[in-house]
Backbone as CSV, one residue per row, in Angstrom:
resi,resn,N_x,N_y,N_z,CA_x,CA_y,CA_z,C_x,C_y,C_z
1,MET,-15.374,-38.688,10.827,-15.208,-39.903,10.085,-14.166,-39.747,8.980
2,THR,-13.270,-38.831,9.132,-12.225,-38.621,8.140,-11.390,-39.881,7.984
3,GLY,-11.135,-40.248,6.729,-10.293,-41.407,6.457,-10.999,-42.738,6.624
4,THR,-12.311,-42.726,6.794,-13.038,-43.977,6.931,-14.027,-44.101,5.789
5,SER,-14.553,-45.263,5.616,-15.546,-45.503,4.575,-16.932,-45.270,5.135
6,ILE,-17.799,-44.704,4.315,-19.180,-44.521,4.742,-19.861,-45.878,4.876
7,LEU,-19.402,-46.886,4.130,-20.016,-48.207,4.230,-19.782,-48.820,5.599
8,TYR,-18.545,-48.822,6.043,-18.207,-49.342,7.360,-17.133,-48.466,7.958
9,PRO,-17.535,-47.402,8.670,-16.530,-46.594,9.346,-15.831,-47.446,10.398
10,VAL,-14.946,-46.876,11.140,-14.192,-47.645,12.123,-15.139,-48.040,13.260
11,LEU,-15.795,-49.168,13.073,-16.721,-49.729,14.048,-16.293,-51.147,14.331
12,THR,-16.586,-51.606,15.528,-16.254,-52.990,15.855,-17.462,-53.905,15.713
13,PHE,-18.659,-53.307,15.546,-19.856,-54.117,15.392,-20.895,-53.325,14.611
14,VAL,-21.828,-54.048,14.019,-23.000,-53.461,13.381,-24.195,-54.244,13.898
15,LEU,-25.217,-53.523,14.379,-26.406,-54.167,14.922,-27.425,-54.424,13.815
16,PHE,-28.092,-55.562,13.894,-29.155,-55.921,12.967,-30.352,-56.391,13.761
17,ASN,-31.536,-55.967,13.347,-32.762,-56.506,13.888,-32.916,-57.920,13.345
18,PHE,-33.334,-58.851,14.183,-33.436,-60.259,13.799,-34.223,-60.453,12.506
19,LEU,-35.381,-59.810,12.400,-36.195,-60.001,11.198,-35.559,-59.337,9.985
20,MET,-34.942,-58.184,10.171,-34.344,-57.484,9.035,-33.145,-58.242,8.476
21,CYS,-32.422,-58.956,9.290,-31.241,-59.652,8.790,-31.622,-60.811,7.881
22,ARG,-32.868,-61.287,7.992,-33.322,-62.385,7.147,-34.031,-61.894,5.897
23,LEU,-34.329,-60.601,5.844,-35.121,-60.045,4.758,-34.380,-60.126,3.433
24,SER,-35.045,-60.686,2.449,-34.540,-60.683,1.079,-35.414,-59.712,0.314
25,PHE,-34.839,-58.650,-0.189,-35.640,-57.560,-0.715,-35.053,-57.048,-2.021
26,ARG,-35.284,-57.743,-3.082,-34.869,-57.308,-4.401,-36.096,-57.429,-5.291
27,PHE,-36.399,-56.405,-6.035,-37.616,-56.401,-6.827,-37.393,-56.754,-8.282
28,TYR,-38.383,-57.325,-8.844,-38.441,-57.613,-10.278,-39.866,-57.327,-10.707
29,PHE,-40.007,-56.658,-11.795,-41.342,-56.387,-12.297,-41.320,-56.555,-13.800
30,SER,-42.277,-57.236,-14.297,-42.467,-57.268,-15.738,-43.946,-57.109,-15.997
31,GLY,-44.258,-56.545,-17.102,-45.661,-56.347,-17.409,-45.872,-56.360,-18.904
32,THR,-47.085,-56.533,-19.267,-47.456,-56.516,-20.675,-48.425,-55.368,-20.866
33,PHE,-48.231,-54.597,-21.913,-49.186,-53.546,-22.215,-49.473,-53.581,-23.709
34,PHE,-50.610,-53.033,-24.070,-51.044,-53.042,-25.461,-51.152,-51.605,-25.953
35,ARG,-50.572,-51.365,-27.107,-50.650,-50.023,-27.675,-50.712,-50.171,-29.187
36,GLY,-51.759,-49.674,-29.768,-51.891,-49.728,-31.213,-51.846,-51.148,-31.750
37,GLY,-52.408,-52.089,-30.999,-52.427,-53.464,-31.450,-51.122,-54.212,-31.217
38,CYS,-50.151,-53.560,-30.562,-48.850,-54.178,-30.307,-48.835,-54.790,-28.911
39,ASP,-48.413,-56.038,-28.819,-48.246,-56.702,-27.526,-46.812,-56.434,-27.082
40,CYS,-46.646,-55.503,-26.167,-45.302,-55.089,-25.746,-45.075,-55.467,-24.287
41,ARG,-43.866,-55.859,-23.964,-43.518,-56.193,-22.582,-42.471,-55.213,-22.090
42,ILE,-42.556,-54.894,-20.798,-41.522,-54.072,-20.182,-40.938,-54.838,-19.014
43,PHE,-39.653,-54.635,-18.778,-38.950,-55.253,-17.658,-38.295,-54.133,-16.876
44,LEU,-38.633,-53.999,-15.598,-38.093,-52.936,-14.758,-37.510,-53.525,-13.475
45,ASN,-36.513,-52.850,-12.920,-35.956,-53.223,-11.619,-35.618,-54.704,-11.551
46,ILE,-34.758,-55.119,-12.395,-34.396,-56.520,-12.480,-33.674,-56.938,-11.205
47,CYS,-34.063,-58.061,-10.649,-33.458,-58.526,-9.404,-32.271,-59.429,-9.678
48,GLU,-31.495,-59.628,-8.648,-30.356,-60.521,-8.740,-30.836,-61.962,-8.659
49,GLY,-30.001,-62.837,-9.086,-30.247,-64.250,-8.909,-28.968,-64.858,-8.367
50,PRO,-28.928,-65.368,-7.211,-30.036,-65.523,-6.274,-30.267,-64.250,-5.458
51,THR,-31.457,-64.156,-4.871,-31.759,-63.053,-3.964,-31.260,-63.457,-2.582
52,LEU,-30.366,-62.672,-2.027,-29.734,-63.012,-0.744,-30.368,-62.246,0.406
53,PRO,-30.406,-62.814,1.593,-30.866,-62.073,2.771,-29.929,-60.899,3.055
54,GLU,-30.470,-59.857,3.649,-29.704,-58.631,3.901,-28.424,-58.883,4.690
55,LEU,-28.479,-59.738,5.701,-27.282,-60.013,6.497,-26.178,-60.638,5.639
56,GLU,-26.562,-61.489,4.707,-25.552,-62.086,3.831,-24.935,-61.038,2.896
57,TRP,-25.772,-60.115,2.381,-25.217,-59.023,1.563,-24.199,-58.225,2.372
58,GLN,-24.581,-57.856,3.582,-23.680,-57.056,4.424,-22.399,-57.823,4.730
59,GLY,-22.525,-59.129,4.970,-21.346,-59.951,5.228,-20.403,-59.983,4.035
60,ARG,-20.959,-60.062,2.838,-20.123,-60.063,1.632,-19.418,-58.725,1.441
61,ILE,-20.123,-57.648,1.725,-19.506,-56.314,1.629,-18.385,-56.194,2.657
62,ALA,-18.657,-56.608,3.882,-17.647,-56.535,4.947,-16.410,-57.347,4.584
63,LYS,-16.613,-58.519,4.003,-15.487,-59.375,3.611,-14.641,-58.694,2.537
64,GLN,-15.285,-58.101,1.549,-14.557,-57.400,0.485,-13.733,-56.242,1.044
65,MET,-14.208,-55.651,2.132,-13.512,-54.512,2.735,-12.514,-54.937,3.796
66,ASN,-12.408,-56.235,4.040,-11.547,-56.735,5.119,-11.922,-56.105,6.452
67,TRP,-13.221,-55.921,6.666,-13.711,-55.319,7.901,-13.600,-56.338,9.023
68,PRO,-12.919,-56.016,10.121,-12.697,-56.990,11.187,-13.822,-57.074,12.217
69,GLY,-14.887,-56.310,12.017,-15.965,-56.277,13.002,-16.881,-57.478,12.928
70,ARG,-17.973,-57.393,13.662,-18.942,-58.483,13.685,-20.349,-57.904,13.630
71,PHE,-21.264,-58.717,13.166,-22.667,-58.339,13.124,-23.352,-58.930,14.343
72,VAL,-24.145,-58.119,15.010,-24.876,-58.556,16.194,-26.357,-58.488,15.851
73,VAL,-27.027,-59.619,15.943,-28.445,-59.695,15.610,-29.255,-59.613,16.900
74,LEU,-30.175,-58.645,16.935,-30.988,-58.402,18.127,-32.462,-58.603,17.821
75,PRO,-33.240,-58.995,18.832,-34.691,-59.015,18.632,-35.200,-57.577,18.476
76,ARG,-36.314,-57.416,17.815,-36.847,-56.084,17.528,-36.965,-55.218,18.783
77,GLU,-37.448,-55.811,19.861,-37.670,-55.007,21.074,-36.371,-54.495,21.694
78,ARG,-35.228,-55.053,21.338,-33.948,-54.578,21.878,-33.114,-53.823,20.841
79,THR,-33.678,-53.632,19.656,-32.973,-52.909,18.600,-33.215,-51.415,18.783
80,PRO,-32.161,-50.588,18.760,-32.358,-49.136,18.876,-33.319,-48.628,17.799
81,LYS,-34.161,-47.679,18.186,-35.233,-47.205,17.301,-34.716,-46.672,15.972
82,HIS,-33.566,-46.032,15.978,-33.076,-45.445,14.721,-32.640,-46.512,13.710
83,LEU,-32.519,-47.761,14.153,-32.138,-48.849,13.248,-33.336,-49.648,12.736
84,LEU,-34.524,-49.355,13.261,-35.718,-50.063,12.827,-36.263,-49.429,11.552
85,LEU,-36.600,-50.279,10.609,-37.193,-49.796,9.364,-38.699,-49.999,9.435
86,PRO,-39.456,-49.140,8.759,-40.909,-49.324,8.772,-41.291,-50.591,8.015
87,GLY,-42.457,-51.088,8.317,-42.946,-52.262,7.613,-42.845,-53.511,8.454
88,ASN,-43.277,-54.595,7.879,-43.289,-55.875,8.565,-42.278,-56.806,7.893
89,ALA,-41.107,-56.907,8.469,-40.050,-57.731,7.882,-40.306,-59.224,8.063
90,ALA,-41.338,-59.578,8.813,-41.667,-60.991,8.952,-42.317,-61.517,7.674
91,GLN,-42.778,-60.604,6.833,-43.335,-60.999,5.543,-42.208,-61.027,4.527
92,HIS,-42.103,-62.095,3.800,-41.046,-62.218,2.802,-41.523,-61.684,1.460
93,VAL,-40.636,-61.005,0.785,-40.895,-60.556,-0.575,-40.100,-61.495,-1.472
94,VAL,-40.804,-62.297,-2.227,-40.144,-63.269,-3.083,-40.126,-62.702,-4.502
95,ALA,-38.956,-62.680,-5.083,-38.807,-62.137,-6.425,-38.062,-63.136,-7.293
96,THR,-38.317,-63.050,-8.571,-37.615,-63.918,-9.497,-37.254,-63.144,-10.753
97,SER,-36.159,-63.497,-11.334,-35.757,-62.893,-12.607,-35.842,-63.934,-13.726
98,GLU,-36.581,-65.003,-13.460,-36.668,-66.106,-14.415,-37.209,-65.667,-15.776
99,ARG,-38.208,-64.813,-15.775,-38.825,-64.423,-17.040,-37.845,-63.688,-17.949
100,ILE,-37.124,-62.722,-17.405,-36.194,-61.979,-18.255,-35.007,-62.852,-18.663
101,ARG,-34.611,-63.757,-17.789,-33.506,-64.663,-18.127,-33.928,-65.646,-19.228
102,THR,-35.177,-66.087,-19.166,-35.672,-67.032,-20.163,-35.994,-66.324,-21.481
103,GLU,-36.794,-65.261,-21.406,-37.268,-64.611,-22.628,-36.199,-63.786,-23.330
104,LEU,-35.363,-63.104,-22.569,-34.351,-62.236,-23.166,-32.931,-62.779,-23.022
105,ARG,-32.816,-63.942,-22.371,-31.510,-64.569,-22.112,-30.575,-63.623,-21.338
106,TYR,-31.176,-62.880,-20.427,-30.395,-61.943,-19.622,-29.492,-62.693,-18.648
107,LYS,-28.305,-62.155,-18.438,-27.438,-62.616,-17.362,-26.540,-61.447,-16.963
108,GLU,-26.095,-61.480,-15.711,-25.250,-60.408,-15.213,-23.950,-60.371,-15.999
109,LEU,-23.468,-59.169,-16.262,-22.196,-59.011,-16.963,-21.019,-59.206,-16.019
110,VAL,-21.276,-59.035,-14.726,-20.232,-59.106,-13.711,-20.730,-60.010,-12.587
111,GLU,-19.877,-60.898,-12.100,-20.242,-61.760,-10.971,-20.462,-60.913,-9.712
112,ILE,-21.241,-61.455,-8.776,-21.612,-60.715,-7.565,-20.388,-60.188,-6.808
113,GLU,-19.390,-61.038,-6.566,-18.231,-60.607,-5.771,-17.473,-59.466,-6.451
114,GLU,-17.338,-59.528,-7.771,-16.664,-58.441,-8.482,-17.515,-57.172,-8.447
115,ALA,-18.822,-57.314,-8.562,-19.707,-56.156,-8.493,-19.608,-55.485,-7.122
116,ILE,-19.559,-56.293,-6.071,-19.410,-55.728,-4.722,-18.076,-54.997,-4.614
117,GLN,-16.999,-55.616,-5.101,-15.683,-54.982,-5.034,-15.664,-53.669,-5.805
118,ARG,-16.270,-53.628,-6.964,-16.339,-52.389,-7.743,-17.116,-51.312,-6.983
119,THR,-18.214,-51.731,-6.361,-19.022,-50.784,-5.597,-18.245,-50.239,-4.403
120,VAL,-17.569,-51.120,-3.672,-16.765,-50.703,-2.521,-15.684,-49.720,-2.972
121,THR,-14.999,-50.046,-4.043,-13.947,-49.161,-4.564,-14.531,-47.801,-4.924
122,TRP,-15.682,-47.797,-5.597,-16.305,-46.534,-5.974,-16.691,-45.730,-4.737
123,GLU,-17.319,-46.394,-3.759,-17.721,-45.707,-2.521,-16.519,-45.095,-1.811
124,GLN,-15.406,-45.816,-1.773,-14.215,-45.298,-1.107,-13.623,-44.114,-1.845
125,ARG,-13.720,-44.107,-3.153,-13.184,-42.999,-3.959,-14.123,-41.809,-4.024
126,ASN,-15.385,-42.013,-3.690,-16.398,-40.966,-3.807,-17.204,-40.835,-2.519
127,PRO,-16.551,-40.480,-1.419,-17.299,-40.358,-0.166,-18.306,-39.210,-0.250
128,PRO,-19.366,-39.286,0.528,-20.344,-38.192,0.505,-19.713,-36.896,0.992
129,THR,-20.179,-35.794,0.453,-19.633,-34.502,0.864,-20.196,-34.060,2.200
130,THR,-21.391,-34.530,2.534,-21.984,-34.234,3.840,-22.581,-35.516,4.411
131,ILE,-22.586,-35.598,5.724,-23.163,-36.747,6.420,-24.115,-36.215,7.481
132,ASN,-25.332,-36.708,7.483,-26.311,-36.321,8.485,-26.034,-37.118,9.757
133,LEU,-25.374,-36.503,10.705,-25.000,-37.201,11.940,-26.204,-37.556,12.812
134,HIS,-27.362,-36.955,12.516,-28.567,-37.268,13.293,-29.096,-38.663,12.992
135,GLN,-28.619,-39.296,11.926,-29.063,-40.655,11.615,-28.368,-41.696,12.494
136,PHE,-27.358,-41.273,13.242,-26.595,-42.187,14.090,-26.903,-41.932,15.559
137,ASP,-26.913,-42.988,16.342,-27.069,-42.876,17.796,-26.177,-43.959,18.412
138,TYR,-24.890,-43.665,18.464,-23.928,-44.665,18.920,-24.107,-45.010,20.396
139,ASP,-24.584,-44.067,21.203,-24.842,-44.379,22.617,-25.917,-45.459,22.739
140,ALA,-26.981,-45.337,21.939,-28.062,-46.340,21.964,-27.539,-47.695,21.463
141,GLU,-26.674,-47.668,20.460,-26.122,-48.916,19.932,-25.193,-49.575,20.945
142,ASP,-24.373,-48.770,21.625,-23.496,-49.313,22.658,-24.303,-49.949,23.789
143,ALA,-25.398,-49.283,24.187,-26.252,-49.822,25.251,-26.916,-51.116,24.802
144,ALA,-27.382,-51.168,23.558,-28.001,-52.396,23.035,-26.987,-53.538,22.993
145,LEU,-25.774,-53.233,22.606,-24.724,-54.262,22.555,-24.399,-54.766,23.957
146,ALA,-24.316,-53.858,24.912,-24.006,-54.252,26.287,-25.104,-55.171,26.839
147,ASN,-26.358,-54.904,26.456,-27.479,-55.724,26.928,-27.615,-57.027,26.166
148,ALA,-26.937,-57.135,25.040,-27.011,-58.354,24.225,-26.149,-59.474,24.802
149,ALA,-25.177,-59.124,25.598,-24.250,-60.137,26.127,-24.866,-60.981,27.209
């Protein structure tokens, strides 16, 4: 993979499981705790607003990289096993950052598209020193794509 990006190496397609491509998975947690008579709040893992489905995130990244490939969405039973994530993606995780935006007047310092571009630039300048090739099974992906037509 020399000279390619770890985000999107020289591929003509990326396979997505149908349920995973719709998954919106950004967490927000806030809590209240009491210590010494103090009512204190904590805010952790602040989510984006809006929370986008995974396929839309990937599409935005691909666009920023001028990636000419396409995303192929497959039903779970035809998705190669190495691309399946554990869990039930048919269940939606709904998150909101309304509380921190209201109480602390939080807002992103950088718009989403600029943040993606900065991330892409950083990834390209800082490729991983090692890649676990066992996480890929291009033969299985090629077979799944051939059966998708």
